[in-house]
C-alpha positions in Angstrom: 154.5 119.6 115.4 156.4 121.3 118.3 159.5 123.4 117.6 161.8 120.9 119.2 160.3 118.1 117.1 160.8 120.2 114.0 164.5 120.9 114.9 165.1 117.2 115.5 163.4 116.3 112.2 165.4 118.9 110.2 168.6 117.6 111.8 167.8 114.0 110.9 166.8 115.0 107.4 170.1 117.0 107.0 172.1 113.9 108.0 170.5 111.9 105.2 171.6 114.3 102.4 175.1 113.0 101.6 177.4 115.5 99.8 176.7 119.3 99.7 174.4 119.0 102.7 174.4 122.7 103.6 173.6 124.0 100.1 171.0 121.2 99.5 169.3 122.0 102.7 169.2 125.7 102.0 167.9 124.9 98.5 165.1 122.8 100.0 164.2 125.7 102.3 164.1 128.0 99.3 161.9 125.6 97.4 159.4 125.5 100.2 159.3 129.3 100.7 159.5 130.7 97.1 156.1 131.5 95.8 156.8 131.6 92.1 159.7 129.8 90.5 160.5 129.9 86.8 164.1 128.8 87.0 166.6 127.5 89.5 168.1 131.0 89.7 164.8 132.2 91.3 165.5 129.8 94.2 169.1 131.2 94.5 167.6 134.7 95.1 165.6 133.5 98.1 167.1 134.9 101.4 167.2 131.4 102.9 169.6 130.4 100.2 172.7 132.2 101.5 175.1 131.0 98.8 176.1 132.2 95.3 173.6 131.2 92.6 175.9 128.6 91.1 175.8 126.6 94.4 172.2 125.8 93.6 173.3 123.9 90.5 176.2 122.3 92.3 173.9 121.2 95.2 171.7 119.3 92.8 174.6 117.8 91.0 176.6 116.7 94.1 173.9 115.7 96.5 173.1 112.0 96.7 170.6 111.6 99.5 169.9 108.3 101.2 166.4 108.0 99.8 165.4 105.0 101.9 166.4 106.7 105.2 164.6 109.9 104.2 161.4 108.0 103.3 161.6 106.2 106.6 162.0 109.5 108.4 158.9 110.9 106.6 156.9 107.9 107.4 157.8 108.1 111.1 156.8 111.7 111.2 153.4 111.0 109.5 152.7 108.1 111.9 152.8 110.6 114.8 149.9 112.6 113.4 146.3 111.5 113.8 145.2 112.7 110.4 148.1 113.7 108.2 147.4 116.3 105.5 149.3 115.6 102.3 149.2 118.4 99.7 149.9 117.8 96.1 150.1 120.4 93.3 147.8 119.1 90.6 147.4 122.2 88.5 147.3 121.5 84.8 150.3 122.7 82.9 149.2 124.4 79.6 151.8 124.1 76.9 150.5 126.2 74.1 153.0 125.1 71.6 152.2 121.4 72.2 150.7 120.0 68.9 148.5 117.6 70.9 146.8 120.3 73.0 143.9 120.5 70.5 143.1 116.9 71.0 142.7 117.2 74.8 
């Protein structure tokens, strides 16, 4: 994806976010660039999230993205790629206090 295409994609995605666009967009950037997250406050410490930590909570509470438009935007971007690479985190989550863990 070329830089201009990326800028256009980001602008179109931004327009789909509804309320609290700026904080939500910065929070999304923080999600994509923070290596280890144990709580929402970790994302607020990311340099790409330029707001106070409480804005992270407010962004999640206030943002009501147009899910249909965002999905269409994603599909359009994927159709431009010959072989899209989709990455999914499938790591197993170990919950040591879970009573069922011995049965797994």
